[in-house]
C-alpha positions in Angstrom: 90.6 75.3 63.3 89.1 78.4 64.1 87.2 79.1 67.2 84.4 81.5 68.1 85.3 84.6 70.4 83.4 85.0 73.3 82.9 88.3 74.3 82.5 89.1 78.0 79.3 90.4 78.6 77.2 91.6 81.7 74.9 88.2 81.3 78.2 85.9 81.1 79.3 87.8 84.3 76.2 87.3 86.2 76.0 83.6 84.9 79.4 83.1 86.3 78.6 84.6 89.6 75.8 82.5 89.9 77.4 79.1 89.3 80.2 80.3 91.7 77.5 81.3 94.4 76.0 78.2 93.7 78.9 76.3 94.1 80.0 77.9 97.1 76.7 77.2 99.0 76.8 73.5 98.0 79.6 72.7 99.4 79.2 75.1 102.4 76.3 73.2 103.1 77.6 69.7 102.5 80.8 70.6 104.7 78.9 71.8 107.9 75.7 69.9 107.9 75.7 67.3 105.7 72.2 65.2 105.4 70.1 67.6 107.8 67.4 69.3 106.3 69.4 72.2 106.3 71.9 70.8 103.6 69.0 69.6 101.5 67.4 73.1 101.2 70.7 74.5 100.4 71.8 71.7 97.8 68.1 72.4 96.2 69.0 76.3 96.3 72.5 75.5 94.6 71.2 73.6 91.9 68.4 76.3 91.3 71.6 78.7 90.9 73.2 76.4 88.6 70.5 76.2 86.5 69.9 79.6 86.2 73.6 80.5 85.6 73.6 78.2 82.7 70.6 80.0 81.2 72.2 83.2 81.3 75.5 81.4 79.7 74.2 81.6 76.6 75.4 79.9 74.3 76.4 77.5 77.1 79.6 75.7 76.3 79.4 71.6 76.4 82.2 71.7 78.9 79.9 73.9 81.5 76.5 72.6 80.5 77.1 68.6 80.8 79.0 69.0 84.5 76.1 71.4 85.6 73.1 68.6 84.4 75.2 66.4 86.6 75.3 68.5 89.6 71.6 69.1 89.4 70.7 65.8 88.9 73.1 64.8 92.2 71.3 67.5 93.9 68.1 66.3 93.3 68.8 62.8 94.3 70.5 64.1 97.5 67.4 65.8 98.2 65.0 63.0 97.7 67.2 60.5 99.7 67.4 62.8 102.7 63.9 64.2 102.4 62.3 60.7 102.6 62.7 57.5 104.5 66.4 57.2 102.8 65.4 55.0 99.7 68.1 54.8 97.3 66.2 53.7 94.7 64.0 56.5 94.7 67.2 58.7 94.6 68.3 57.0 91.7 64.9 57.8 90.1 65.3 61.4 91.2 68.6 61.5 89.3 67.9 59.8 86.2 64.5 61.8 85.9 66.0 64.9 86.8 69.0 64.5 84.2 66.6 63.8 81.4 64.0 66.7 82.4 67.0 69.4 82.5 69.2 68.0 79.5 65.8 68.3 77.4 65.1 71.5 79.0 68.5 72.9 78.3 68.5 71.4 74.6 71.8 69.3 75.6 70.9 67.2 72.1 70.6 70.0 70.0 74.0 71.7 71.1 75.7 68.6 70.8 74.5 68.0 67.2 75.3 71.9 66.5 78.9 71.7 67.8 79.4 68.3 66.2 78.6 69.6 62.9 81.4 72.1 63.4 83.9 69.4 64.2 84.7 68.6 60.7 
């Protein structure tokens, strides 16, 4: 099976940088100030960086796309839980709604169908 060669471009470099910086920001915030408004702001910022990173990583491989959707959704749930009166149901709803919106926005279904047609 032949794989499509991916060329390293400036856009891919920028996307990788955004994904790495977002991960560092999220890990730093969760390690140093878990559950505070500072960590909520940092996790939301990291989620934004991850989204922009995936947008610049075109076409985004599924091995990157699905984890980013999961991390962004969990970040929204974390922000919802610690920004509200600690409602677990509200956090779960935020995770599900964010996952649906982000996966639709990043055309996850279309990407999977396109890749699936090349699996045979």
